[in-house]
C-alpha positions as CSV (number, residue, x, y, z in Angstrom):
1,X,19.2,14.8,2.8
2,X,19.8,16.2,-0.6
3,X,20.3,13.2,-2.9
4,X,20.5,14.4,-6.5
5,X,17.4,13.6,-8.4
6,X,18.0,11.0,-11.1
7,X,17.6,12.6,-14.5
8,X,15.4,10.9,-17.1
9,X,17.8,8.6,-19.0
10,X,17.8,5.1,-20.3
11,X,19.8,4.0,-17.4
12,X,18.0,1.8,-14.9
13,X,17.1,3.4,-11.6
14,X,19.3,2.5,-8.6
15,X,16.7,1.1,-6.2
16,X,19.3,1.1,-3.4
17,X,20.4,4.7,-3.8
18,X,18.4,6.0,-0.8
19,X,19.3,3.0,1.4
20,X,23.0,3.2,0.5
21,X,23.2,6.8,1.8
22,X,22.1,5.6,5.2
23,X,24.2,2.4,5.2
24,X,27.2,4.6,4.6
25,X,26.3,6.4,7.8
26,X,26.1,3.1,9.7
27,X,22.3,3.2,9.7
28,X,21.1,-0.4,9.3
29,X,17.4,-0.7,10.1
30,X,15.8,1.2,7.3
31,X,12.0,0.7,7.0
32,X,10.2,1.1,3.7
33,X,6.5,2.0,4.0
34,X,3.7,2.0,1.5
35,X,0.0,1.6,1.3
36,X,-2.6,0.2,-1.2
37,X,-6.3,0.6,-1.7
38,X,-6.4,4.4,-1.5
39,X,-8.6,4.7,-4.5
40,X,-11.0,1.7,-3.8
41,X,-14.7,2.0,-3.2
42,X,-14.7,-1.0,-1.0
43,X,-12.6,-2.4,1.9
44,X,-9.7,-1.4,4.0
45,X,-6.7,0.7,3.1
46,X,-3.7,-1.6,3.9
47,X,-0.2,-0.4,4.7
48,X,3.0,-2.4,5.1
49,X,6.4,-1.6,6.7
50,X,9.5,-3.7,5.7
51,X,13.0,-3.7,7.0
52,X,15.4,-5.5,4.7
53,X,19.0,-6.6,5.5
54,X,21.8,-4.3,4.5
55,X,23.1,-5.0,1.0
56,X,20.3,-7.4,0.1
57,X,19.3,-7.1,-3.6
58,X,16.0,-8.7,-4.6
59,X,15.9,-9.4,-8.4
60,X,12.8,-8.2,-10.2
61,X,11.5,-6.0,-7.4
62,X,9.5,-3.0,-8.5
63,X,6.4,-1.0,-7.9
64,X,3.7,-3.6,-7.2
65,X,1.3,-2.1,-9.8
66,X,3.9,-2.8,-12.5
67,X,4.2,-6.5,-11.7
68,X,2.0,-9.5,-12.6
69,X,0.0,-11.2,-9.8
70,X,2.3,-14.2,-10.1
71,X,5.5,-12.1,-9.8
72,X,4.1,-10.2,-6.8
73,X,3.3,-13.5,-5.0
74,X,6.8,-14.8,-5.8
75,X,8.5,-11.6,-4.5
76,X,6.1,-11.5,-1.5
77,X,7.5,-14.9,-0.4
78,X,11.1,-13.8,-0.8
79,X,10.5,-10.5,1.1
80,X,8.8,-12.3,4.0
81,X,11.6,-14.8,4.2
82,X,14.5,-12.3,3.9
83,X,13.1,-9.4,5.9
84,X,14.6,-8.5,9.3
85,X,11.0,-7.4,10.2
86,X,7.8,-6.7,8.4
87,X,4.3,-5.6,9.5
88,X,0.9,-4.8,7.9
89,X,-1.9,-2.7,9.2
90,X,-5.5,-2.0,8.1
91,X,-7.9,0.9,8.4
92,X,-11.5,0.1,7.6
93,X,-14.1,1.8,5.5
94,X,-16.0,3.4,8.4
95,X,-12.9,5.1,9.6
96,X,-12.0,6.2,6.1
97,X,-15.4,7.9,5.9
98,X,-14.9,9.5,9.3
99,X,-11.4,10.9,8.9
100,X,-10.9,10.9,5.1
101,X,-8.7,8.6,3.0
102,X,-5.5,10.6,3.3
103,X,-5.6,10.5,7.1
104,X,-6.6,6.9,7.1
105,X,-3.7,5.9,4.8
106,X,-1.3,7.8,7.2
107,X,-2.8,6.0,10.2
108,X,-2.4,2.6,8.5
109,X,1.3,3.5,7.7
110,X,1.9,4.6,11.3
111,X,0.3,1.4,12.7
112,X,2.4,-0.7,10.3
113,X,5.6,0.9,11.6
114,X,4.5,0.5,15.2
115,X,3.9,-3.2,14.5
116,X,7.5,-3.9,13.5
117,X,9.3,-6.2,16.0
118,X,12.6,-4.4,15.2
119,X,12.7,-0.7,15.7
120,X,13.6,1.2,12.6
121,X,16.2,4.0,12.6
122,X,14.9,5.7,9.5
123,X,11.7,5.5,7.4
124,X,11.5,5.7,3.7
125,X,7.9,6.5,2.9
126,X,6.1,6.7,-0.5
127,X,5.2,10.4,-0.8
128,X,3.9,10.8,2.8
129,X,4.9,12.0,6.2
130,X,4.2,9.7,9.2
131,X,3.5,11.1,12.7
132,X,6.3,9.2,14.4
133,X,9.5,10.4,15.9
134,X,11.8,8.8,13.4
135,X,14.0,10.4,10.7
136,X,12.1,9.9,7.5
137,X,12.2,10.6,3.8
138,X,9.0,11.3,1.8
139,X,10.0,10.0,-1.6
140,X,7.9,10.8,-4.7
141,X,7.1,7.6,-6.6
142,X,9.0,5.8,-3.8
143,X,7.8,2.4,-4.9
144,X,9.7,2.8,-8.1
145,X,12.8,4.4,-6.6
146,X,13.5,2.5,-3.4
147,X,13.8,-1.3,-2.9
148,X,12.5,-0.9,0.7
149,X,9.4,1.0,-0.4
150,X,8.8,-1.4,-3.3
151,X,9.0,-4.3,-0.9
152,X,6.4,-2.7,1.3
153,X,4.2,-2.0,-1.7
154,X,4.3,-5.7,-2.7
155,X,3.5,-6.9,0.8
156,X,0.6,-4.5,1.2
157,X,-0.7,-5.3,-2.3
158,X,-0.5,-9.1,-1.9
159,X,-2.1,-8.8,1.6
160,X,-5.0,-6.8,0.3
161,X,-5.5,-8.8,-2.9
162,X,-5.7,-12.0,-0.8
163,X,-8.4,-10.5,1.4
164,X,-10.3,-9.5,-1.8
165,X,-10.0,-12.9,-3.3
166,X,-10.7,-14.8,-0.1
167,X,-12.5,-13.4,3.0
168,X,-14.1,-10.3,1.5
169,X,-15.3,-12.0,-1.6
170,X,-16.7,-14.9,0.5
171,X,-18.5,-12.3,2.7
172,X,-20.1,-10.4,-0.3
173,X,-19.9,-12.8,-3.3
174,X,-22.5,-10.9,-5.4
175,X,-20.2,-7.8,-5.8
176,X,-17.3,-9.4,-7.7
177,X,-14.7,-8.3,-5.2
178,X,-12.3,-11.0,-6.3
179,X,-12.4,-9.6,-9.8
180,X,-12.1,-5.8,-9.3
181,X,-10.5,-5.8,-5.9
182,X,-12.8,-3.0,-4.7
183,X,-12.1,-0.5,-7.5
184,X,-14.8,1.4,-9.3
185,X,-15.1,-0.8,-12.4
186,X,-18.2,-1.0,-14.5
187,X,-19.1,-4.4,-12.9
188,X,-18.7,-3.0,-9.4
189,X,-20.8,0.1,-10.1
190,X,-23.6,-2.1,-11.6
191,X,-23.6,-4.4,-8.6
192,X,-23.7,-1.5,-6.3
193,X,-26.8,-0.1,-8.0
194,X,-28.4,-3.5,-8.0
195,X,-27.6,-4.5,-4.4
196,X,-26.8,-1.3,-2.6
197,X,-23.6,-0.7,-0.5
198,X,-22.3,-3.1,2.1
199,X,-20.9,-2.0,5.5
200,X,-17.5,-2.3,3.9
201,X,-18.2,0.2,1.2
202,X,-16.8,3.7,1.6
203,X,-19.9,5.9,1.6
204,X,-17.9,9.1,1.2
205,X,-16.6,7.7,-2.1
206,X,-19.9,6.6,-3.4
207,X,-21.7,10.0,-3.0
208,X,-19.2,11.6,-5.4
209,X,-19.2,8.7,-7.9
210,X,-22.9,8.3,-8.7
211,X,-25.4,11.0,-9.9
212,X,-27.8,12.3,-7.3
213,X,-30.7,10.4,-8.8
214,X,-28.9,7.1,-8.5
215,X,-27.9,7.8,-4.9
216,X,-31.5,7.2,-3.9
217,X,-31.0,3.5,-4.6
218,X,-27.7,3.4,-2.7
219,X,-28.5,5.1,0.6
């Protein structure tokens, strides 16, 4: 569909523009899909799929990266309560190393859609194509241009952050996972050199991050 691209103006972005096009064609079950954790050194990539009711407007919703942790958690509760259906899926570090992060992210997105209890009629995806037989739109910066994708972004982000703060940090407390969420911060790199990688670290990411002489202490 050829929706006109919104020009750069001071006007706020209409986060329901994509959805409204389908609602006007009597399409109701529109799933927004997004993933988080693509750039992390540690842990799963997590994707979410969310189908929101037609006409629902959630105040304050936006790309999860632009929101505070408190706001994300507040919106997460609203999204879960209001959604017709929602689902999350994970792909682990070993699989990321095996098939690469792009394919792993796509797999997580696909599995999130397949986990929906209500079958979607169309998919709005953040800049990706999913290998499923549904009509779909790959929307550049979708989490800032579609409420459905923004909702999926928030659900995926909160889900992954809670794993970092809870289960994953408890499993490997010396790495500071609760602080950096698996990203390649100075603290994380220092702890990797001190303790070596865990089974949940993405080895394919580490080999390009550290100089060859430092890799001797990692592998």
